[in-house]
N, C-alpha and C positions, 0 to 999 in steps of 0.2 A: 845731410840734414841741414836745415837753414839756421838753426840756433845752436848755441853752446850753453850748457848748464854747468855752473860751478858752485860747489858747496864748501864753506870754510868754517872752521872753529866750532865744531859741534861737540857738545859735552852732554851726554845723556845721564842726568841725575833726576831726582824727584822734581827739581825745579826747571828742568828743560822741556817738560812735556807741554809746551804752549801749543795752542791749536794749530795743527798743520794747515788748516784753512788759510790762516793769515800768511804763512810762509808761501802758500800757493797763490793766494789772491794777489800778492804783489806782482805776480807774473801777468794776471788778467787786467788789472787796473793800470799797470805801468811798468816801466823798466828804465834804467838809465846809466850814465857813464861818468859824470863829473861828481867827485866825492863831495859830500856835504861839508861845509866849512864850520869852524868853531862858532861863527856867528849864527849859522843856521840852528845848531844844537842849542846855543844860548837862547835863541828866540823860542825854541820849543820848551826849554826848561822854564823860561819866564812865563810862558803861557800856561803850562801844565804843572809846574811846581816840582816838589820832591819826588813824586812817582816817576816823572820823566827823567829826572837827574839820575836816579838809581838805575833806570832802564838803560840809559846811554852809557853810564860808567861801568855797570856790572851786569851786562846782559847774560842771561842763563842759556840763551841759544842765539846764534848768529847765522843768518842765511844770506847768500849772495847768488844772484841769478843773472845771467847774461843772455840777451837775444841780439845777435849781430846779423847785419845784412838784410834787415827787413825791407821789403819793397814798398816803402812809403816815405813821405816827407814828414818833417817835424810838425808841420801845420796839420796834416791829416791825422797824425798820431795824437796830437793834442785834442783834435775834434773827437776822437774815440774816447780819450781819457775823460773829457768833460761831459760825456753822455754814458755813464757807467750802466744805467739800466738797459739801454739799447745794446751796448757792447756785450754785456754778459748774456742777454737774451740771444744775440747772434752767436756768441760762443757756444751756448747750449745747443743751437742748431748745428754747429760745426762739430761738436763733440758731446755725445749724448750723456756722458757722465756728469756734465755741468748743467743739464737742463732743469734741475730742481732748485737752482739758486735764484733767489729774488733779491732785488735791491730797491729800497724805498728811500726817497729823499725827504728827510724830516724838516730840514730848512737849508738854505744855501750853505754849501760847504760841509754838510753833515749827512751821512748815509747810514741806513740800517740794512744789514745783510743777514739773510736767513736761508739755511738749507734744511727746510722742514724740521726745524728745532734741533738738528744735530750739530750744526755749526752756526753760531749766532753772534753778531757783534755790531758795534757802532764805530764808524770811521769818520774822523774829522780831518778835513783838508787844512793843514797848518801853513804850508808854504806853497805858493802857486806862482811860478814865474817861468819864462821860456827856458826849456831845457831841464826843468826840475819840478818835482812835486814831493812834498813831505806830508805823510799822514800819521795821525795818532789814533790807535785802535784799541778798544777794550772789548772783550767778549769771552765766550766759552766754547769748548768743544766737548760734546757728549761722547764718551768713549765706551768701550765694552763694559759689561757688567753694570751699566747704568751710571758709571762714574762721569763726573763733569769737572773739567779743568778750566779754571778761570785765569785770564791773564791779560797782558797789554803788550803793545808792539809799536815801535816807531818804524815806519816804512819810508825809505828814501828812494826816490825814483829819479834817475838822470838819463838823458837821451840826447843824441846829436846826429845830425846828418853827416854822411861820409860819401866820398866819391867811389863809384864802382864802375865796372865795365859798361854798364847800361845807363849810366847817369848818376842819380843820387839814390842812396839807401840810408837806412837808419840803424845805428848801433844803440843799444839800450842796456842799462844795468839797474837792478833793483836790490836793495839791501834791507834786511829786516833785523832789528834789534828786539828780542823777545824776552819776556819774563813771565813765569807762572806765579800767580798770587796764592794758590793753594797747593798743598803737597799731597802726594800719594805714597803710602808706605806699605811695608810688608810684602806678602806674596803677590798682591795685585800690582804693585809697582814693578816687581821683577818681570811680570808678564808684559806690562806696557813698555818697559825699557827695552825688552827684546824686540817687540813689534815696531817700535817707533821709527827707527831709521829707515826701514824699508817702506813704511807707509808715507813718510815725508818724501822720499825720493820718487815714489810712484805717483803721488799726487802732484808734485811739482812738474814732473814730466808730462802729465796729462794737461795741466794748465799751459805749459809752454807749447805743447802741440796745438792746443786750442787757439792761443794767441797767434801762432804762425798761420793757422788756417783762416782766422778772421782777417788778418792783414792781407794775406794773399788773395782771399775772396774779394775784398774791396778793390784790390788792384786788378785782378783778372776778370771779375764778373760783377762790376758795380750795379748793373741793372738787377741781377739776381739777388744781390744783397738787399736792395731796396724792396723787392717783392717779398723776401723772407721777413723783413721787419714789419712791413705793412700788415702781415697776417699773424704776427707774433703776439703772444700773451705778455702782459707786463710792460709792453713798449708804449710810452706815451705817444699819442697821435702827432703831437707837435714835433717830437724827435724823429718820427718816421718821415715827416715832411721835410725836416732839416736834412736828413740823410739823402732824400731824393733830390733836394735842391743842390746839394754839394756834389753828389756822386752820380746821379741818375743820367746826366748827359755825357758822362765820360765814356771814352772808348775803352773796351776791355784791354787790359795789359798796358 
């Protein structure tokens, strides 16, 4: 398998049930390897205030995901990151469990994500520089029994090119600091706490598989990718044209 997935520091309490979507979305929108510096977190806290400070210093759930040896350059990876509507549409075609997700751009640097009302949130790009992205996310996850968990997340994405036997590849790591803003108690919480770890792992694995398929498809079949996007719903026509301009003339593999 092309990727390695690593999970760290999981504590299942009433405060740890932050939307699995965000732990998973970190794999679709990015991944990385250079740890965020104190200055990065200081900038986030300055921008978002006390809620971000609490989130970074006392996260109720931490997730770490790695994708290593991806067959793409940092430049191509950034191209995909910077066009999330097209990338997630392509991911939906690669992995059918993701075809219900939609992303809308509210304004530059801010996105709204919706999975038919079940997973909904707003994501702001806080740091954007070569090799790194940092996002601040607020949203909710509609669970069983009609329960809705609201929360926030800081998503840190780092990536770098590495040498491999065929030339250059990409190693990436994504880290999510998550906090639930509402609590679930009683018997309902016992059910959710029992279900939560397996659901997190399964969803992240699906997203990791989708990311792998998207990157490999762009590498192995660039013309096929362009055709898929040109006929896809929710893909802006200008982005489909940008994909063709960048990848359409490339040879497969």
